[in-house]
C-alpha positions in Angstrom: -29.5 5.3 26.8 -31.7 5.4 30.0 -33.0 1.9 29.2 -29.5 0.4 29.0 -27.9 -1.5 31.8 -24.8 0.0 33.5 -22.5 -2.3 31.6 -24.1 -1.4 28.3 -23.8 2.3 29.0 -20.1 1.8 29.4 -20.0 -0.2 26.2 -21.9 2.5 24.4 -19.5 5.2 25.6 -16.6 3.2 24.2 -18.6 2.8 21.0 -19.0 6.6 20.8 -15.3 7.2 21.1 -14.5 4.6 18.5 -17.1 5.9 16.1 -15.9 9.5 16.5 -12.3 8.4 15.8 -13.4 6.6 12.7 -15.3 9.6 11.4 -12.2 11.8 12.2 -10.0 9.4 10.2 -12.2 10.0 7.1 -11.3 13.7 7.2 -7.5 13.2 7.5 -6.8 12.3 3.9 -7.7 15.9 3.1 -5.4 17.4 5.8 -1.7 17.8 5.0 0.5 16.0 7.6 2.8 19.0 7.8 -0.1 20.8 9.6 -1.8 17.9 11.3 1.0 15.3 11.9 -0.2 14.0 15.2 -3.8 13.6 13.9 -2.5 11.8 10.8 -1.3 8.9 13.0 -5.0 7.8 13.3 -4.7 6.8 9.6 -2.7 3.7 10.6 -5.6 2.4 12.7 -8.4 2.9 10.3 -8.7 -0.8 9.5 -8.9 -1.6 13.2 -11.5 1.1 13.8 -13.6 -0.2 11.0 -13.5 -3.8 12.4 -14.3 -2.6 15.9 -17.3 -0.6 14.7 -18.5 -3.6 12.8 -18.3 -5.6 16.1 -20.3 -2.8 18.0 -22.9 -2.7 15.2 -23.4 -6.5 15.4 -23.5 -6.4 19.2 -26.4 -3.9 19.3 -28.2 -5.6 16.4 -28.2 -8.9 18.3 -29.5 -7.1 21.4 -32.1 -5.3 19.3 -30.9 -1.9 20.5 -31.2 1.2 18.4 -27.6 2.1 19.4 -26.5 0.1 16.4 -27.2 3.2 14.3 -24.1 5.0 15.6 -21.6 2.6 14.1 -23.8 1.9 11.1 -23.8 5.6 10.2 -20.0 5.9 10.7 -19.4 2.8 8.5 -21.8 4.0 5.8 -20.1 7.4 5.6 -16.7 5.6 5.2 -18.1 3.2 2.6 -19.5 6.0 0.4 -16.4 8.1 0.8 -13.6 5.5 0.5 -15.2 2.2 -0.4 -15.2 -1.0 1.7 -12.2 -2.2 3.7 -13.2 -5.7 2.5 -14.3 -6.3 -1.1 -17.0 -9.0 -1.2 -17.2 -9.2 -5.0 -15.1 -11.9 -6.7 -11.9 -10.9 -8.5 -12.2 -9.7 -12.1 -10.2 -11.8 -14.5 -10.4 -10.9 -18.2 -8.2 -12.6 -20.8 -7.0 -10.3 -23.6 -4.1 -10.6 -26.1 -3.2 -7.0 -25.1 -2.8 -7.8 -21.4 0.2 -6.4 -19.5 0.8 -8.1 -16.1 2.4 -5.8 -13.6 3.8 -6.9 -10.2 4.8 -4.8 -7.2 6.9 -6.4 -4.5 8.9 -5.0 -1.5 11.4 -7.9 -1.1 13.2 -6.6 2.0 16.7 -7.1 0.5 15.8 -10.7 -0.4 16.0 -11.7 3.3 19.7 -10.7 3.4 19.8 -10.5 7.3 17.7 -13.7 7.9 14.6 -11.9 9.2 12.8 -15.1 8.1 14.8 -18.0 9.6 14.8 -20.1 6.5 17.4 -21.0 3.9 17.0 -20.0 0.3 14.3 -17.4 0.7 15.9 -15.3 -2.0 15.6 -18.1 -4.5 12.0 -18.8 -3.5 11.2 -15.2 -4.3 12.8 -15.6 -7.8 11.0 -18.9 -8.4 7.7 -17.2 -7.3 8.3 -14.3 -9.8 9.2 -16.8 -12.6 6.0 -18.7 -11.9 3.8 -15.6 -12.0 5.6 -14.2 -15.0 4.9 -10.5 -14.8 5.7 -8.4 -17.9 6.8 -5.5 -15.7 8.1 -5.9 -12.2 8.5 -3.1 -9.7 10.7 -3.9 -6.6 11.4 -1.9 -3.5 14.3 -2.7 -1.1 16.1 -4.4 -4.0 19.6 -5.8 -3.4 21.8 -7.4 -6.0 22.1 -10.6 -4.0 24.6 -13.1 -5.3 22.0 -15.8 -5.6 19.5 -13.7 -7.5 19.1 -14.2 -11.2 16.3 -12.2 -12.8 17.9 -12.2 -16.3 14.7 -13.6 -17.8 13.7 -9.9 -18.0 15.5 -8.4 -21.0 15.4 -4.8 -19.6 15.8 -3.1 -16.3 16.5 0.2 -14.6 17.8 0.3 -11.1 18.8 3.1 -8.7 20.9 1.8 -5.8 22.6 3.6 -2.9 24.9 2.6 0.0 28.6 2.1 0.1 29.3 -1.4 1.5 25.8 -2.8 0.8 23.9 -1.6 -2.3 20.1 -1.4 -2.2 17.3 0.6 -3.7 14.5 0.4 -6.3 14.4 -1.4 -9.6 12.0 -1.8 -12.5 12.3 -4.9 -14.7 10.6 -5.2 -18.1 10.1 -7.7 -20.9 9.4 -4.8 -23.2 12.0 -2.2 -24.2 12.8 0.7 -21.9 13.5 3.8 -23.9 13.9 6.3 -21.1 14.4 6.1 -17.3 15.4 8.2 -14.3 15.2 8.8 -10.6 13.4 11.4 -8.4 15.7 11.9 -5.5 14.3 12.3 -2.0 16.7 14.3 0.3 18.2 12.9 3.5 17.0 9.3 2.9 17.7 6.2 0.9 14.1 6.1 -0.3 13.3 7.5 -3.7 11.1 7.1 -6.8 12.2 5.9 -10.2 10.6 5.7 -13.6 10.9 3.8 -16.8 9.2 4.5 -20.1 8.3 1.2 -21.6 7.3 0.5 -25.2 4.7 -2.1 -26.0 3.5 -2.2 -29.6 2.6 1.4 -30.6 2.2 2.6 -27.0 4.7 4.1 -24.6 3.8 3.7 -21.0 5.4 5.4 -18.0 6.0 3.1 -15.0 6.8 4.7 -11.7 8.2 2.8 -8.7 7.8 4.8 -5.4 9.2 4.0 -2.0 8.0 6.6 0.6 9.7 7.0 4.0 9.4 4.0 6.3 7.7 4.3 9.7 10.3 1.9 11.1 7.8 0.3 13.5 8.6 -3.2 14.9 5.2 -4.8 14.8 6.0 -7.5 17.4 3.9 -7.2 20.5 7.0 -7.3 22.8 8.7 -4.5 20.9 5.6 -2.3 20.8 5.2 -2.7 24.6 8.8 -1.4 25.1 8.2 1.7 22.9 7.7 5.0 24.6 4.2 6.0 23.2 5.0 9.8 23.1 8.3 9.2 21.2 6.5 6.7 18.9 3.8 9.3 18.0 6.4 12.0 17.4 8.4 9.7 15.1 5.4 8.7 13.1 4.3 12.3 12.8 7.8 13.3 11.6 7.7 10.4 9.0 4.3 11.5 7.7 5.7 15.0 7.1 8.6 13.5 5.2 6.2 11.4 3.1 4.2 14.5 2.2 7.4 16.3 1.1 8.4 13.3 -1.0 5.0 13.1 -2.5 5.2 16.8 -3.5 8.5 16.1 -5.3 6.9 13.1 -7.0 3.8 15.1 -8.1 6.0 17.8 -9.7 7.7 15.1 -11.8 4.4 13.3 -12.6 2.8 16.5 -13.8 5.4 16.7 -16.7 4.7 13.2 -17.9 3.0 13.1 -21.4 2.4 9.3 -21.4 -0.2 7.1 -19.9 1.1 5.9 -16.6 1.1 3.1 -14.0 2.3 3.9 -10.5 3.5 1.1 -8.3 5.0 1.4 -4.9 5.3 0.9 -1.1 3.8 4.0 0.4 4.3 3.0 4.0 0.8 4.4 4.5 -2.7 3.3 4.0 -5.5 4.0 1.5 -7.0 6.4 4.1 -3.9 8.7 4.1 -3.1 12.1 2.6 -0.3 10.7 0.4 -2.4 7.9 -1.0 -5.1 10.5 -2.1 -2.5 12.9 -3.6 -0.5 10.2 -5.5 -3.6 8.4 -6.8 -5.2 11.6 -8.1 -7.6 10.6 -10.9 -5.9 7.2 -11.5 -7.6 3.9 -10.7 -6.6 1.8 -7.7 -6.4 -1.6 -9.3 -7.4 -3.4 -6.1 -10.6 -1.5 -6.0 -11.3 -2.1 -9.6 -10.6 -5.8 -9.8 -9.5 -7.3 -6.4 -11.4 -9.0 -3.6 -11.0 -9.6 0.2 -8.8 -7.3 2.3 -6.0 -7.0 -0.3 -3.5 -7.2 2.5 0.1 -6.3 1.5 1.9 -6.0 4.8 2.6 -8.6 7.5 1.0 -6.8 10.5 -0.2 -9.2 13.2 -3.3 -7.4 14.5 -5.4 -6.5 11.4 -5.1 -6.5 7.6 -3.0 -3.5 6.3 -2.8 -2.4 2.6 0.2 -0.1 2.1 1.5 -1.3 -1.3 -0.4 -0.1 -4.4 -0.7 -0.2 -8.2 -2.5 2.7 -9.8 -3.4 2.8 -13.5 -4.3 5.6 -15.9 -8.1 5.6 -16.7 -7.2 4.7 -20.3 -6.4 1.2 -19.1 -8.9 -1.6 -18.6 -8.1 -3.3 -15.3 -8.6 -7.0 -16.2 -7.3 -8.5 -13.0 -5.8 -8.0 -9.5 -4.3 -10.5 -7.0 -2.8 -10.1 -3.6 -0.7 -13.2 -2.7 0.1 -14.9 0.6 3.7 -15.7 -0.4 5.5 -15.0 2.9 9.1 -14.3 1.8 9.3 -10.7 3.1 7.4 -8.4 5.5 5.4 -7.4 2.4 3.2 -9.5 0.2 3.4 -9.2 -3.6 0.5 -7.9 -5.7 -0.2 -8.1 -9.4 -2.6 -6.4 -11.8 -3.5 -7.1 -15.4 -4.0 -4.1 -17.6 -4.8 -3.6 -21.3 -5.1 -0.7 -23.7 -7.9 -1.5 -26.2 
């Protein structure tokens, strides 16, 4: 530190703060938001903290300064605890006659209120789904739009709410659904639904979860206008609701006797308490077979993954893909699974 110039000393101090925040974020998935709601907000910035620590690491390496060790240690702890933010390996793709293709997609009401200033976004979504041809489709923020025709799926279960405008979650399937239901979350339109799908001799439980939204406008102008204290309180309150919703879901999941696949929009990251609780001992299909950042949400500043597909360990994860189809504020994801 003594051999550093004044400017580099300032840079290193900032580096220390960022590295400590990153290390703190690795502890938060083990701390319930009901107890540590303000700290849990750090979860949202983990991707940013990782990227900044990589920049600091490279800065000190190029200057041949041993200060590179600080960010390197923080990044290695994160890697061995949670895996890499970016998957450098190529996507796994295994063809099998037993493959089941599963898609998860938050369609944002099929652009009902023209958030994307284009005509026919809703039909583009349907065309995209037709082209990708999933066997099971899990949709959040579904709305029975007059221009939507998903009748090429033989079976579906939906749970909609609202008086004038209906919206909610739905599971479509090309295979028979023999049982279905909803897990109600109090004081919100969000919920979780399930469908027991029969393929051959196997019955598989598919869950579709939509946890409480953070309701953050990610545009720079809107963020500047937000009162930071109120924003933090609102996010903390939302994380508490997410924890309660997760607890309700886990009670239902515990009673399931079938192999399961969990799809959903968690409105939280892979570094969060709710992600860790819901995933349990299931496989995160992105980590098993994906590559790149696996971005699922249209956030301007850094890649964010808040939509997930988890699969029982009995499944082989034969493929995963995160798409760039920009028809919503979320991006669709698919995984290919098989039971051998």
